[in-house]
C-alpha positions in Angstrom: 59.6 -66.7 31.6 59.8 -70.3 30.9 61.1 -72.7 33.7 63.3 -74.9 31.3 66.3 -76.5 32.7 69.3 -77.7 30.7 72.4 -79.3 31.6 74.7 -77.5 33.5 77.6 -76.2 31.0 81.0 -77.7 31.3 83.2 -74.7 32.5 86.3 -76.4 30.9 84.9 -76.6 27.5 84.0 -73.0 28.2 87.5 -72.0 29.0 88.9 -73.7 25.9 86.5 -72.0 23.3 89.3 -70.0 21.2 91.1 -73.4 21.0 88.1 -75.2 20.0 87.0 -72.7 17.4 90.8 -73.0 16.1 90.5 -76.6 15.4 87.2 -76.8 13.9 88.6 -74.0 11.4 91.3 -76.5 10.7 88.8 -79.2 10.1 85.9 -76.9 8.1 88.0 -74.3 6.6 86.4 -71.4 4.8 83.0 -70.1 5.9 82.1 -73.7 7.4 82.8 -72.2 11.2 80.5 -69.0 12.5 81.6 -68.0 15.9 80.7 -64.3 16.3 77.6 -63.3 18.4 75.7 -61.7 15.6 76.5 -64.7 13.1 75.4 -67.4 15.7 72.1 -65.4 16.5 70.3 -66.8 13.6 71.0 -70.5 15.2 69.9 -69.6 19.0 66.7 -71.6 18.3 64.6 -73.8 16.2 60.7 -73.2 15.5 60.1 -73.8 19.0 61.0 -69.8 19.8 60.0 -69.7 23.3 63.3 -71.0 24.0 66.7 -69.7 23.1 70.4 -70.3 23.5 73.8 -69.2 22.0 75.8 -72.2 21.1 79.4 -72.7 21.6 80.3 -72.4 17.8 78.7 -73.0 14.6 79.9 -75.6 12.5 78.8 -76.0 9.0 80.6 -79.3 7.3 80.2 -80.0 3.7 81.6 -83.5 3.2 81.1 -87.0 5.6 84.9 -86.9 6.4 84.5 -83.5 7.9 81.5 -84.7 10.2 83.3 -87.9 10.9 86.5 -85.7 12.2 84.2 -83.0 14.0 82.5 -86.1 16.1 85.6 -87.7 16.6 87.7 -84.6 17.8 84.4 -83.6 20.1 84.3 -87.3 21.6 87.8 -87.4 22.5 87.7 -84.1 24.3 84.4 -84.7 26.0 82.8 -81.9 24.1 78.8 -81.8 23.5 77.5 -81.7 20.0 74.1 -80.6 19.0 73.1 -81.4 15.3 70.9 -79.4 13.5 68.9 -79.4 10.0 66.9 -76.5 8.8 65.8 -75.6 12.2 62.0 -76.2 11.7 61.7 -78.6 14.8 58.6 -77.6 16.8 59.7 -79.5 20.0 63.2 -77.6 20.6 64.8 -80.6 19.4 67.6 -78.4 17.6 68.0 -76.1 20.6 71.8 -75.2 21.0 73.7 -75.7 24.3 76.1 -72.9 25.8 78.8 -75.3 25.9 78.0 -77.5 22.5 79.3 -77.4 19.0 76.1 -77.0 17.0 76.6 -79.0 14.0 74.4 -77.8 11.2 74.1 -79.9 8.3 72.4 -77.4 5.8 75.5 -77.6 3.3 74.6 -81.3 2.7 72.0 -80.3 -0.1 72.4 -82.3 -3.0 70.1 -84.9 -4.7 72.8 -87.7 -5.4 71.0 -90.4 -7.4 67.4 -90.8 -8.9 66.7 -94.3 -9.6 63.5 -94.8 -11.2 63.5 -98.6 -11.8 63.9 -98.9 -8.2 61.8 -95.8 -7.3 64.1 -94.4 -5.0 66.1 -91.2 -4.4 69.3 -90.8 -2.6 69.6 -87.3 -1.1 72.0 -85.6 1.4 70.0 -84.6 4.5 70.0 -80.9 3.7 67.7 -81.3 0.8 64.1 -80.2 1.6 61.1 -82.5 1.9 59.6 -80.5 -1.1 62.8 -80.7 -3.2 62.5 -84.3 -3.4 59.1 -84.2 -5.2 60.3 -81.5 -7.2 63.2 -83.5 -8.8 61.1 -86.2 -9.8 57.7 -84.6 -10.7 58.3 -84.5 -14.2 58.4 -88.2 -14.6 55.2 -88.6 -12.4 56.6 -89.4 -9.3 56.4 -87.8 -5.5 58.0 -88.2 -2.3 54.7 -89.1 -0.2 55.4 -87.8 3.5 54.4 -84.0 3.1 54.7 -82.0 6.4 53.1 -78.5 6.4 56.7 -77.0 6.4 58.0 -79.2 3.7 59.1 -76.3 1.7 61.9 -75.8 4.3 62.3 -78.6 6.2 65.0 -81.1 5.6 64.9 -84.8 4.9 67.5 -85.2 7.6 65.3 -83.6 10.0 62.6 -85.6 8.9 64.5 -88.7 9.7 65.3 -87.4 13.2 61.6 -86.4 14.2 59.8 -89.0 12.1 57.6 -86.3 10.4 54.3 -87.1 9.0 51.9 -84.7 7.1 48.5 -84.6 5.6 49.2 -88.0 3.6 50.8 -89.9 6.4 47.3 -91.9 7.0 47.3 -94.0 3.9 51.0 -93.6 2.8 52.8 -93.6 6.1 55.5 -91.4 8.4 58.9 -91.1 7.5 59.7 -94.4 8.9 57.5 -96.0 6.2 59.3 -94.3 3.3 62.7 -94.4 4.4 65.0 -97.2 2.9 68.4 -96.7 4.2 70.7 -93.9 5.7 74.5 -93.4 6.0 75.2 -92.1 9.5 78.5 -91.0 11.5 78.6 -91.9 15.4 80.0 -90.0 18.0 83.3 -91.5 17.9 83.6 -90.8 14.0 83.0 -94.1 12.8 80.4 -94.0 9.3 77.9 -96.6 9.1 75.4 -97.7 6.6 71.8 -99.0 7.5 69.7 -100.3 4.9 69.8 -99.4 1.1 67.7 -99.7 -1.9 66.5 -103.2 -1.1 63.4 -103.4 0.8 64.6 -105.0 4.0 67.6 -106.0 5.8 68.8 -109.2 8.0 69.7 -108.4 11.5 68.2 -105.6 14.0 66.2 -102.8 12.6 68.7 -100.4 13.4 67.2 -97.9 10.5 63.9 -98.2 12.4 66.0 -97.4 15.4 67.7 -94.3 13.8 63.9 -92.8 12.5 62.8 -90.5 15.1 65.9 -90.8 17.4 66.2 -87.0 17.4 69.8 -86.4 17.0 70.6 -88.6 20.3 72.6 -91.6 18.3 74.3 -90.1 15.5 74.6 -87.7 12.6 73.0 -88.7 9.4 74.7 -87.8 6.2 72.5 -89.5 3.4 69.1 -90.9 3.1 67.6 -93.2 0.8 63.9 -92.6 0.3 61.2 -94.3 -1.8 59.3 -92.6 -4.2 55.5 -93.4 -5.3 53.8 -92.9 -8.6 51.4 -90.0 -8.7 47.7 -91.6 -8.4 45.6 -91.5 -11.5 43.1 -89.4 -9.7 43.0 -87.4 -6.7 39.7 -85.5 -5.3 38.7 -83.8 -2.2 35.6 -83.1 -0.2 35.0 -80.1 2.2 32.8 -81.2 4.6 31.3 -78.7 7.2 29.7 -79.6 10.8 27.8 -77.9 13.3 30.1 -79.3 16.2 33.5 -80.8 16.2 31.9 -83.9 17.9 29.8 -84.7 14.8 33.2 -84.1 12.6 35.0 -86.4 14.8 32.5 -88.9 14.7 32.1 -88.7 10.9 36.1 -89.4 10.8 35.9 -92.5 13.1 32.8 -93.8 10.4 34.9 -93.2 7.2 37.7 -95.4 8.6 35.2 -98.2 10.3 33.7 -98.4 6.6 37.4 -99.7 5.5 37.8 -96.2 3.6 41.4 -95.1 3.8 41.7 -91.6 2.4 44.9 -90.2 0.9 44.5 -87.4 3.7 41.8 -86.6 6.1 42.2 -83.3 8.1 40.0 -81.2 10.5 39.9 -77.8 11.7 38.1 -76.0 14.1 36.2 -72.6 14.1 39.1 -70.5 15.3 41.4 -72.0 12.6 38.9 -72.2 9.8 38.4 -68.2 10.4 42.1 -67.7 10.5 43.3 -69.6 7.5 40.4 -68.1 5.2 41.1 -64.6 6.4 44.7 -65.3 5.3 44.3 -67.1 2.1 40.1 -66.6 1.1 40.3 -70.2 -0.2 36.6 -70.4 0.2 36.1 -72.1 3.7 32.7 -71.8 5.2 32.4 -70.0 8.2 29.4 -71.0 10.0 31.0 -74.1 10.5 32.3 -75.2 14.0 34.4 -78.1 12.3 35.6 -78.5 8.7 37.0 -81.9 7.3 39.0 -82.1 4.3 39.1 -85.8 2.9 41.1 -86.9 -0.2 40.3 -89.9 -2.0 43.0 -91.0 -4.7 43.6 -93.6 -7.1 41.6 -95.3 -10.2 38.8 -92.7 -11.2 36.2 -95.2 -10.9 37.2 -96.1 -7.3 37.5 -92.6 -6.5 34.0 -91.6 -7.7 32.6 -94.7 -5.8 34.3 -93.8 -2.6 33.3 -89.8 -2.6 29.7 -91.2 -2.7 30.2 -93.5 0.2 32.0 -90.6 2.3 29.2 -88.2 1.2 26.8 -90.4 2.5 28.4 -91.1 5.7 28.9 -87.1 6.2 25.3 -86.6 5.6 24.4 -89.3 8.3 26.6 -87.2 10.8 24.6 -84.1 10.1 26.9 -82.3 7.9 25.8 -78.7 6.7 28.3 -78.3 3.9 29.9 -80.8 1.6 31.7 -79.4 -1.6 33.6 -81.9 -4.0 36.7 -80.8 -5.8 36.0 -80.5 -9.5 39.2 -79.7 -10.9 42.9 -79.8 -9.6 43.1 -76.3 -9.0 40.0 -76.3 -6.4 41.6 -79.5 -5.0 44.7 -77.7 -4.2 42.8 -74.8 -2.7 41.1 -77.0 -0.5 44.5 -78.2 1.0 46.0 -74.5 0.8 44.1 -73.5 4.1 45.0 -76.2 6.0 48.8 -76.1 5.1 48.8 -72.5 6.0 46.8 -72.9 9.3 50.1 -72.4 11.4 51.3 -69.0 9.6 47.4 -68.0 9.4 47.0 -68.2 13.2 50.0 -66.3 13.5 48.4 -63.3 12.1 45.6 -63.4 15.1 48.1 -63.7 17.9 51.5 -62.5 18.9 52.8 -66.1 19.7 51.3 -69.4 20.0 52.7 -72.9 21.0 52.0 -75.7 18.6 51.5 -78.9 20.3 51.5 -82.7 19.1 49.7 -85.4 20.6 48.0 -88.5 19.3 44.9 -90.0 20.6 42.5 -92.9 19.5 40.1 -91.6 16.9 37.3 -92.3 19.0 38.2 -90.3 21.8 38.7 -87.2 19.7 35.1 -85.6 21.3 36.3 -86.2 24.8 39.8 -84.7 24.1 38.1 -81.8 22.3 35.7 -81.1 25.3 38.8 -81.4 27.7 40.6 -78.7 25.8 37.9 -76.4 25.8 37.7 -76.9 29.6 41.5 -76.1 29.6 41.1 -73.2 27.6 38.8 -71.5 30.3 40.9 -72.5 33.1 44.1 -70.9 31.6 42.5 -68.0 30.3 43.8 -69.0 26.8 42.6 -69.3 23.2 43.3 -72.6 21.2 42.8 -73.1 17.7 43.0 -76.7 16.5 44.1 -78.5 13.5 44.4 -82.2 13.4 45.7 -85.0 11.2 42.3 -86.5 12.1 42.6 -89.8 10.1 45.4 -90.9 12.6 44.4 -89.0 15.8 47.3 -86.8 15.4 46.2 -83.3 17.1 48.0 -79.9 16.7 46.4 -77.5 19.4 47.7 -74.0 18.8 47.9 -72.4 22.2 47.5 -68.3 21.7 49.5 -66.4 24.3 51.4 -63.1 24.3 55.0 -63.5 25.7 55.0 -59.5 26.5 52.4 -60.3 29.0 53.8 -61.8 32.6 53.2 -65.2 32.9 51.2 -66.2 29.9 54.3 -68.2 28.4 54.1 -70.2 31.4 50.5 -70.7 31.5 50.6 -71.4 27.8 53.2 -74.4 28.5 51.0 -75.6 31.3 48.1 -75.7 29.1 50.3 -77.7 26.6 51.3 -80.1 29.2 47.7 -80.9 30.6 46.5 -81.3 27.0 49.5 -83.9 26.4 48.6 -85.7 29.7 44.7 -85.8 28.6 46.2 -87.6 25.4 47.9 -90.2 27.4 45.0 -90.9 29.8 42.7 -91.6 27.0 45.1 -94.0 25.6 47.2 -91.7 23.3 50.8 -90.7 23.2 53.0 -87.4 23.8 53.9 -87.1 20.1 52.9 -87.9 16.6 55.5 -86.5 14.5 57.3 -83.5 16.1 59.4 -85.5 18.5 59.8 -84.9 22.3 62.9 -82.6 22.2 62.5 -80.5 25.3 59.0 -79.6 25.0 57.8 -82.9 26.2 60.9 -84.2 28.0 59.7 -83.7 31.4 56.4 -85.3 30.7 58.1 -88.6 29.6 57.3 -90.0 33.0 53.5 -89.7 32.3 53.8 -92.7 29.7 56.9 -94.7 30.6 58.0 -95.8 34.1 61.6 -95.8 35.2 62.2 -99.5 33.9 61.1 -98.1 30.1 63.3 -95.0 30.6 66.3 -97.0 31.5 65.6 -99.2 28.9 65.7 -96.6 26.1 68.6 -95.3 27.7 70.4 -98.3 27.3 70.2 -98.0 23.5 71.3 -94.1 23.9 74.4 -95.6 25.8 75.0 -98.1 22.7 75.8 -95.5 20.6 77.0 -92.4 22.9 78.0 -93.8 26.2 79.2 -90.5 27.2 76.1 -88.5 26.5 77.5 -86.2 24.0 75.1 -86.0 21.3 72.4 -83.6 22.1 72.1 -84.2 25.7 69.1 -82.5 27.7 66.7 -83.7 25.0 64.0 -86.4 25.3 65.2 -87.9 28.6 64.1 -86.2 31.8 67.2 -87.4 33.7 70.3 -88.8 32.4 71.9 -91.8 34.2 75.6 -92.7 33.8 75.9 -95.9 31.4 77.8 -97.8 33.9 75.0 -97.9 36.2 72.8 -99.3 33.4 74.6 -102.2 32.0 76.0 -100.8 28.8 75.4 -102.3 25.3 77.7 -101.4 22.4 77.3 -100.4 18.6 80.2 -101.2 16.3 79.9 -101.2 12.4 76.0 -100.8 12.6 75.8 -103.8 15.1 74.7 -104.1 18.6 76.9 -105.9 20.8 76.1 -107.0 24.5 79.6 -107.9 26.3 77.8 -108.1 29.6 75.6 -111.0 28.4 77.0 -114.4 28.6 77.4 -116.4 25.6 76.5 -120.1 25.4 
């Protein structure tokens, strides 16, 4: 059984549940409120399924006005709110609370504007990541960030977690591809940050919101940049006898000034799981498999393929296949994209971790994970966004066996501690949520955490938005010297003006 500790429920709120449900129905009529146990069961967890909790009530608004009214109502009555997108969060960021309204944004599912001249799309937060690319691909455009869950994950959730994907090495994370948002603050105020323009004056509150994990406001509209599809894209499938050789190859490709469109690595357990699942032709006699995609003008791609092939040979590659068709390129990627469900076929349960390290430390961290695997008696399959050092160890366990979940969580915590020790960070794209919350002091001291919490207090002084996530301990805002936010601008009333 997991040892997760969440905020103590507010008994006053629980005692007023019938009244709150009735008031929610007056704000969001029709089928927008779910309050039965069977109806709410589907919302009891996100993709971190080891943790489950039934919410107070589920509310699915359809308009910005409804979101504003729900938040203002809860703010005025000191009721907690947990925002939720598609529920694909792997860090427990959308885990409900017993005394909180679960505000589900999935009915905000329309694309509002496609502006090819400015190369932007304006979408509601419930639109899927892949849905944006599908809407513009007939004109030769696409949306670059592509997490493995892109068929299901929502663009609002991508903003909350600052999601990445296999192409983030060259084209950036969500933060590098979002130009503007509309958001609703906890007091119901509607704020716009950024827009179709490339930059705006003042504090970069847009950057602050991207990756804020639902702690600062609720996103109701997102403006993203779209890109022209490259003229040519080809991929290399490279096998190595050891993970260390594969990691060294990654480092030398980047050191040579080559920035692939994507560069992913899988270890032997992940290779076998993916091949057994999809039969895409992965070599099974390799300890490490590297997928390197190069895109751009055909002449440049042809030159870079030769350069990468030479680097791979210098590092002892035993297999090097180069895609000769679009179908073959997509097949190379299909196994990697399906690695998570593929591993689900070989283990009853698994934890998908997320840490980031300097590329040169990959061999050391892989060796450390092998030692930890022996220590905890649990298998681990590894997939990496190798180019930017973002690791996704999949720790295999069986929740039906006593103490295996605890061992898996301890194993994952030690992996993340190792990432920090070698100069890395606790998360690359999944967010902190509840999974890494209690590890934050491994990376930040008390002064650091207090400064971050001052930002939280500026937007949500009563800690009503998604409490229990990110911060291992909440402090009263009055103790911190509070900032305020109004109409999208920060104010510091406690600081004397000259």
